[in-house]
VMD Tcl script that draws the C-alpha trace (Angstrom):
set ca {
  {-0.55 4.23 29.61}
  {-1.04 5.24 25.92}
  {-4.75 4.12 25.49}
  {-5.55 7.42 23.69}
  {-2.84 6.72 21.12}
  {-2.77 3.22 19.54}
  {0.43 3.67 17.56}
  {2.38 4.34 20.71}
  {4.25 1.67 22.69}
  {3.12 -1.66 22.01}
  {0.95 -0.60 19.11}
  {4.24 0.26 17.13}
  {5.65 -2.99 17.99}
  {2.77 -4.72 16.71}
  {2.38 -2.75 13.42}
  {6.36 -3.48 12.97}
  {6.06 -7.01 13.67}
  {3.06 -7.49 11.04}
  {4.58 -5.34 8.70}
  {7.98 -7.42 8.70}
  {5.94 -10.60 8.57}
  {3.83 -9.18 5.51}
  {7.11 -7.94 3.73}
  {8.58 -11.43 4.05}
  {5.48 -13.00 2.61}
  {5.46 -10.36 -0.25}
  {9.18 -10.90 -0.87}
  {8.64 -14.64 -1.49}
  {5.72 -13.88 -3.70}
  {7.43 -11.48 -5.57}
  {10.37 -13.72 -6.26}
  {8.19 -16.72 -7.22}
  {6.08 -14.55 -9.46}
  {9.10 -12.83 -11.14}
  {10.85 -16.25 -11.73}
  {7.69 -17.85 -12.94}
  {7.41 -14.82 -15.64}
  {11.05 -15.15 -16.52}
  {12.19 -11.98 -14.93}
  {14.50 -12.96 -11.87}
  {16.05 -9.65 -11.62}
  {12.79 -7.95 -11.14}
  {11.96 -10.52 -8.16}
  {15.41 -10.02 -6.62}
  {15.04 -6.26 -6.89}
  {11.72 -6.25 -5.09}
  {13.27 -8.25 -2.33}
  {15.98 -5.56 -1.95}
  {13.32 -2.86 -2.17}
  {11.29 -4.59 0.70}
  {14.43 -4.86 2.70}
  {15.32 -1.19 2.15}
  {11.70 -0.22 3.16}
  {12.15 -2.32 6.33}
  {15.36 -0.82 7.10}
  {14.15 2.62 6.79}
  {11.11 1.87 8.96}
  {13.32 0.28 11.69}
  {15.77 3.25 11.50}
  {12.78 5.62 11.95}
  {11.50 3.77 14.99}
  {14.93 3.86 16.49}
  {15.07 7.50 15.88}
  {11.84 8.34 17.30}
  {12.27 6.20 20.34}
  {15.76 7.51 21.12}
  {14.39 11.01 20.69}
  {11.49 10.22 23.21}
  {13.85 8.65 25.55}
  {16.30 11.55 25.65}
  {13.85 14.34 25.29}
  {15.42 15.50 22.11}
  {12.98 17.59 20.01}
  {15.39 19.47 17.87}
  {13.55 19.25 14.47}
  {16.94 19.86 12.78}
  {18.44 16.55 14.34}
  {15.39 14.65 13.58}
  {15.24 15.98 9.87}
  {19.08 15.36 9.52}
  {18.62 11.83 10.51}
  {15.56 11.44 8.12}
  {17.34 12.77 5.09}
  {20.44 10.55 5.91}
  {18.03 7.37 6.00}
  {16.29 8.36 2.81}
  {19.51 9.17 1.15}
  {20.74 5.70 1.77}
  {17.71 4.14 0.48}
  {17.77 6.35 -2.69}
  {21.38 5.51 -3.19}
  {20.45 1.61 -2.83}
  {18.00 1.91 -5.61}
  {20.01 4.14 -7.92}
  {22.94 1.75 -7.66}
  {20.63 -0.98 -8.62}
  {19.39 0.96 -11.55}
  {23.12 1.36 -12.52}
  {23.75 -2.44 -12.19}
  {20.35 -3.72 -13.85}
  {17.51 -1.62 -14.72}
  {15.25 -4.59 -14.13}
  {16.57 -4.97 -10.62}
  {16.32 -1.24 -10.01}
  {12.57 -1.33 -11.28}
  {12.14 -4.22 -8.85}
  {13.39 -2.55 -5.84}
  {10.94 0.63 -6.45}
  {8.26 -2.03 -6.67}
  {9.35 -3.53 -3.34}
  {9.64 -0.13 -1.64}
  {6.16 0.76 -2.66}
  {4.80 -2.73 -1.49}
  {6.36 -2.16 1.91}
  {4.93 1.32 2.14}
  {1.33 -0.08 1.38}
  {2.04 -3.00 3.96}
  {2.78 -0.58 6.68}
  {0.06 1.57 5.50}
  {-2.43 -1.22 5.79}
  {-1.05 -2.53 8.94}
  {-1.21 0.81 10.70}
  {-4.75 1.48 9.37}
  {-5.83 -1.82 10.87}
  {-4.69 -0.86 14.47}
  {-6.21 2.60 14.28}
  {-9.65 1.32 12.78}
  {-9.72 -1.20 15.62}
  {-9.21 1.58 18.20}
  {-11.95 3.90 16.45}
  {-14.39 0.86 16.63}
  {-13.27 0.09 20.20}
  {-14.09 3.69 21.31}
  {-17.28 4.05 19.25}
  {-18.58 0.75 20.82}
  {-19.00 -1.31 17.70}
}
mol new
graphics top color blue
foreach p $ca { graphics top sphere $p radius 0.5 }
foreach p [lrange $ca 0 end-1] q [lrange $ca 1 end] { graphics top cylinder $p $q radius 0.2 }
display resetview
C-alpha cells in the first residue's frame, strides 16, 4: 500500500506510539532529576512541555489525516490549523513563564526533548527503510 513511504499509514502510528512512550520515560526522568537537584518546578514544567509537544503532534496527525480523508488540500485551512495549534502551545509556555520562570524554562526543555524524540523515532523508521531498500 504505502511501501515507498515509510512515514505513511502504520509508519506514522509506530512513530507516534514510540514517541509517546519515549516522552513518558523522559517526563519521569526529568521530574526525578529535577527533584534530585532541588528544582521541582523545572521538572514539572518539563512534563508540561512534553505534554504540550505530544498534544501538538497529535493535533498535527489528526489534521493531516482529516485532510487526506476528505481530500481537502487548501493550504490556507492547513496553515490556519497549524497556527492555531502553535498558538496554544506558545500561550501555554508563556503562561507558565508568567506563573513561574523555572516552570516556563522547564516547559521549553520539555518541548525540545519531545521534538528530539519525534525526530529520533522518525529517523529510525526512515533509516530502516533505506537499509531495506539497499539490501543491507
